[in-house]
C-alpha positions as CSV (number, residue, x, y, z in Angstrom):
1,M,3.0,-27.3,-30.7
2,S,2.8,-24.4,-28.3
3,Y,5.8,-22.5,-26.7
4,P,5.5,-24.2,-23.2
5,I,5.6,-27.7,-24.9
6,N,8.7,-26.9,-27.1
7,W,10.7,-25.1,-24.5
8,N,9.8,-26.8,-21.2
9,T,13.2,-28.1,-20.4
10,D,12.3,-28.7,-16.8
11,R,10.5,-32.0,-18.0
12,I,13.4,-33.2,-19.8
13,F,16.5,-32.1,-17.7
14,K,16.7,-31.5,-13.9
15,D,16.7,-27.9,-13.2
16,G,15.8,-27.0,-16.8
17,I,18.0,-24.7,-18.7
18,T,20.0,-23.6,-15.6
19,G,20.9,-27.1,-14.5
20,T,24.0,-29.1,-15.2
21,A,22.2,-32.0,-16.9
22,I,21.4,-30.0,-20.0
23,H,24.6,-28.6,-20.4
24,Q,26.4,-31.9,-20.1
25,R,24.1,-33.4,-22.6
26,L,24.7,-30.6,-25.0
27,A,28.5,-31.1,-24.5
28,E,28.1,-34.7,-25.3
29,I,26.3,-33.9,-28.5
30,T,28.9,-31.1,-29.4
31,S,31.7,-33.6,-29.0
32,A,30.0,-36.2,-31.2
33,I,29.4,-33.9,-34.1
34,P,32.9,-34.3,-35.7
35,T,32.6,-38.1,-35.5
36,F,29.1,-37.9,-37.1
37,N,30.3,-35.6,-39.8
38,A,33.3,-37.7,-40.6
39,A,31.0,-40.8,-41.0
40,V,28.5,-38.9,-43.3
41,N,31.4,-37.6,-45.3
42,A,33.1,-41.0,-45.7
43,W,29.7,-42.7,-46.7
44,Q,29.8,-44.2,-50.2
45,L,26.5,-44.6,-51.9
46,A,27.4,-47.7,-53.9
47,A,29.3,-49.5,-51.2
48,D,27.2,-48.5,-48.1
49,A,23.6,-48.4,-49.3
50,P,21.5,-51.0,-47.6
51,A,20.4,-54.1,-49.5
52,F,16.6,-54.1,-50.0
53,P,14.7,-56.9,-50.9
54,T,14.2,-57.4,-54.6
55,S,11.0,-57.2,-56.4
56,T,10.0,-56.0,-60.0
57,H,9.7,-52.4,-58.5
58,C,13.2,-52.9,-56.9
59,S,14.8,-54.3,-59.8
60,I,13.8,-51.3,-62.1
61,N,15.2,-49.1,-59.4
62,T,18.6,-51.1,-59.2
63,R,18.9,-50.8,-63.0
64,I,18.3,-47.1,-62.9
65,F,20.7,-46.7,-59.9
66,K,23.4,-48.6,-62.0
67,M,22.9,-46.5,-64.8
68,V,23.2,-43.3,-62.9
69,S,26.2,-44.6,-61.0
70,V,28.0,-45.3,-64.2
71,Q,27.4,-41.9,-65.5
72,S,28.6,-40.2,-62.5
């Protein structure tokens, strides 16, 4: 991607980089980072991992996952 495509904030936010919209959005994102960070740090692999459909391939991966989890 070229520079104008990557940095043309006028297309996304009213008044571009000098407008209040971009600064409000950045403030929202900045204030959400600690909550996101806490969620990532609290995530437990064994308890929070999604349950995928089982198949021969998945059951092999599940056995490997259980072996690795026990050793940890």
